[in-house]
N, C-alpha and C positions, 0 to 999 in steps of 0.2 A: 312345878317341876316333878317329873316322875323318876324316882331312883329305882333301878331294876336290880334284881338278883339274877344275874345271868350265869351263875356258877353251878346251879343245881343240875345234876345229871351229866356233868361234863368231866372229862379226865383231868389229870393234874395240869397238863399243858394248857388246856382250854381255860381252866380256872385261873391260871396265872395270867393268861393273855387278856381275860375279861375283868380281872379284879381292878378296883379303883387304883389309880396311880397318884403319887404326890405331884403337886404343881411344880413345873420346871422354873428355873431361874429365868426371869424375863428382862434381864438387863441388856441394854444396848451398848456393848463393849466395842472397842476398836477392832478386835478380832472378828466379832459378829458383823460389824459394818463391812469389813473386807470380804468376808465370806458371802454376804448377801448383795454385794455391789452389782454383780451381773444381773440379778433379778430386778434390782431397782432400775438399772439402765433400761429395762424393757418397759417399765411403767412410769418413768420419771416425769413425763409430760401430762400425766393424769393423777399422780400422787405427789403431793408437795414434799419438799425436804423437811418441813416441820412435822408432817405426819409419819414419815418413814421410821424414825427412831422408836415410835410406838408400835407400828405394824411389824417391823422386822423380827423382833424376838418372838412374837406370836406366830408369825409365818414359819420361822425356823422350828419352833416347838411342835406346831401342827404337822409339818412335813416329817419330822422325826417320829412322832406318835403314830402316823399312818403306817409306817413300816412295822412298828411294834405291835399295833393292833391288827395288822393285815387288813387295812381299811382303804377305801377309795372315797373321794369326794366328787359328787355330781353337782356341777355348778351351772345354774341357769343364767341366761344372758342378762337378767336384771339384777344379778349380784353386783356389788361394788367391785372396782378393779382389783383391790388387794386380795379379795376372795377369788374372783373369777380367774385372774391371771397368775396368782401366786400360790394358791393352795388347791385349786380345782384340778382334778385329774382328767375329767371329761367335762367339756363345756358345750352348751347348745340350747336349743329351744325344747319345748316339751316333747316333741317327737323324737329328737335325737337322744335326749336323756332317757326316754322310755326304751329305746333300742339298746343304749349302752347298759342300762340296768339289767336287761336280760342276758347280757354277755359277761357281767362281772363275775370273776372267779374268786375274788377276795372274800373274807368272812363277813366284813362289815361295810355297809353303804351309808355314808353321811350325805343326806340330801340338803344341799345348799339351795333351797328354794322354798316352796310353800307346801302345806300339808297334803293336798291332793297329789302332788308330785311324789311325795314320799310313799303314799299309798300305792301309786302306780308302780314304783320301784319294787315294793313288796309283792304286788301282783305278778310282776314279770320275773321275780327271783325269790320265791317264797321261803327258800331254805336259808336265805341270808338274813343277818340282823340289820334292820334298817332303822337309822336314827335320824331325827330332825333336831337341829340345835334349839329350836323354840317351838313348842307345841301350839302356841298362839298364832303362828304364821299361817293365816288363813287366806281366803280369796273371796271377794264380793260376788264373783260369778258362781263359784262353787256353793256359796250360801244362798243363792237366789232360787234354788230348786232342790226338792227332796225326792226320795224314791217314791213316796206317796203321790207326789205331783205327777211323776211319770206314769204311774199306774192309772191315774185319772185321765191322762192324755191318751193312753191306750184305749180306754173306754170311749172317749170322745171322738177318736179318729181310728176306728177299727181297721186293721189291715195296712195302715200307713206306717212305713218304717221310721224308726227314731234313731237319728244320728246325734250323739252327744259329744260336745267339745270335751277335750281332756280336762278342762278346768271344771271338773265336777268330782264329787265324792265317789268312792268305790261303790257305795250303795246305789247311787244314781246310775253309774255305768252298768251295774248288774241288771238293771231294768231296761236297758237299751239294746239295740241291735248291733251297733258298731260305734266306735269312737272316731273322732277326727281332730286335727289341729288346724290352725289357720293356713298352714302350708298345703294341706291336702284336702280341705273341706269339699271343694268342687269335685275333685276326683272321686272322693268317697260317695258323695251324693249321686253322681252319675253312674257309679258302679252298681248301684242297687237296682237299676232298671225299672224304677217305679215312677209314675206320673206325679205323685205328691210325696214329699218327705218332710218330716218334722226335724228341724235343726235347733237344738237346745244347748245351753240356755242363753247364749249371747245374741240379743236382738240385732245388734249392728252387724255381727258376722253373718247372721242369717240373711239380712238384707243385702249384704255384699255378695254372698253366694248367689242370691236370686238374680243379680245383674250379670252373672257369669254363666248361667245355665238356663235351659228351657224347662227344667223341672220346676213344678210349683213348690215353693218353700213356705212352710208354716213355722213361724218364729215364736219363741218364748221371750218374755220381757226382762231378761237378765242383762246386766251391763257391767263392764269393768269400770270400777270407780276412778281409775287413772285415765283411761282413754276417753271416757265420756266428758272429761273436763275440757278437752280441746275444742276450739271453735274455728269456723271459717274466717271470722273477722280477725282473730289472733294471727292466723296464717298470713292473711293479706297485709296486716300491719308489719309482720316480720319481713315480708317480701319488699315492702316499701323501704324499710330501714336497711335491708341487705340486698342490694341489686345483684342479680345472678344467682340468688339462693335457690337450691333445689329442695323440694319438700317431699319427703317420703313418709307415707302414712301406713299405719297398721289397720287391718280390716275391722278391728274392734272399735275404731273411731266412728263418730256419727257420719251419716251419709254425706252431709254437706261439707265435711272436712275432706272426705275421700274425693269429692267432686272437684276440689280446688288443688289437690295434690298432684305432683308430677308423676308419682308412681305409688301404687298400693301393693303391699305384699306382707307376707308373714314375717315373723322375726328373722328367720334364716333368709327369706327373700330380700328383706331390707338390707341385711348385711352384705349379701352377695351383690346387690345392685351398687352399693357404695364401692365395693372392691373392684367391680368390673368397670365402673364408669369414672371413678376417681374425680368426683366433682370438686370444684374449688371451695364451695361452701354448701353445706347440707344441713337440713333440720330433720331429725328423725322424730316423727310424731308418735311417740311411744314412751315407755318408762325411761327416765332420764339416764340411769346408769348404763344402759346399752350404748349410748353415744360415747361414753368414756371407754367402754370395752372395745368398741370398733375403732376408736381413735388410736388405740395402741397399735393396731394393725395397719391403719391408713393414716400415718402421721402428717402427710402432706395436705390432707383435707381439713378445712376449718369446720368444726361442728358448732352450729348455733343451737343452743339448748333452751327450749321452753321449760324444761325441767319439772315435770310432774312426777313425783316419787310415789312408788307403791309402799304404803305403810307396813304391809305384811312382809314383803320381801326384805324391807329394811330392818325387820326384827332379827334377821340373821347377821351375825357379826363374827369376827375372828375370835373374840372372847368366848362366845357361845359354842362355836365349833370346837374350840380347845376343850371346853368343859365336856362336850359330848364324847370326845375321845378319852379324856381323863377318867370320867365317871361312868361311861357307857349308859347315859341316861336319855330319856325321851324316845323309847322304842315305839315304832309304829306297828300296830297290829290291824289285821283285817279279818273279820269273821270268815272261816273257811268256806262256808256255803256261798256267801256274798262274793268272796274272792274268786271262786271257781267261775261264776257267771260273768263277773266284771272282767276277768282276765280274757275270756273269750272275745269280749267286745274290743279290748285293746289289741289282742293278737290279730283279729280280723283287719284292723287298721294297719298294723305293722306289716302283715303279710302282703297287703295291697300295695303299700308304699315301697316294699322291698322289690 
C-alpha cells in the first residue's frame, strides 16, 4: 500500500480536502436502511438481502466521501453490482471509461478497474489525481508484452503499423501507433490504410479481426486468462441443458468458441445486443460480473452464468474504494515522456471513434 503526502505545495483548502479522514460509522441502522432502500430496489435481484446490510453502510460512506473529496468513480463493466450500480459515477467498457476520464472536471478519479485503466485515465487527464483501490489489480494481457517487445517488433516488421489493445501498459502504448478496444479494432485497423497491421497483444482478438477485414493481421500470443478458459464443448453442453439459449461471446475468446456463438461483440456490443433483442435466456461468454450488471437493466432475461471471474478485477472492493477516499492512497503516476507518446496513441483512437 502506497500512502501519499498530497498536501505539499497546496493551499489550506486543498490540504484539508486531501488530508486523511477518520473512518465513518459503518452500522446498518433502520434509518440507513430506509435511506438506502431505493438503491437496493435497483439491485435486489443480483444482491441478496443477506449481503445488503454489509454493503449499504459502505456505499453510503463512499458516496458521501466523493462529495467531500470532489471525486468521481469510473466503474468497469466487470465490477461487481454493488460497485458498478451503487457507487460508480460513470460505467462502461475501456473505450467509454477512457472518454469519460478525459471529460472529468472533479479533482480526483477513482478507477474501479485494473491498473492499465488507471494509467489511461491519467493519460487522458494528467492534472487530476488518479487513484486505484488496489495497486495489484493487474491484467494478464497487459503483462504479456513489454515496451522492449514492441521495439523488437518494429525491427522485425519495418513500416508495419502497430495497433495495441488498450489492455496494455502506458509504456507499451507509447511505442505503438494507435490504440484500439474490442469495439473498434476493425475500424482502427482499416483506418490505417496499410496492407499489413500488427494487432497486439491479444492473439484471439487479432484472429477475430482477421476474419472481419481483408487487411493481413499479424498477432502477438497474449491471452486473457478469463476468456481463454471458455471452450466450445462447454457452450454446447449449456445449449443442451438450456433449450433456446442464446450465446454471446467476446472476441477475446478462442476462435472455436466464437464459431459456435450466436453473436460476437465487444463488451458494449454484448450489452446492446441483449438490450435490443431481449432474449428469454442468454449466456454472456465473458467475465461473470457483467451478467449481473446487465441483469439489473434487463430483468426479464434469464442469465445462464458459466462464471469465470477475473482475479484482478475482483481485487477491487467497496472496502478498498472507501480506503482510497479516506486516505488518498495508491496514486497512479506515468512518466511524463512516456505519457506524452502514450496519450497520442489513445487520443488517435478516441478521435476516430468520436
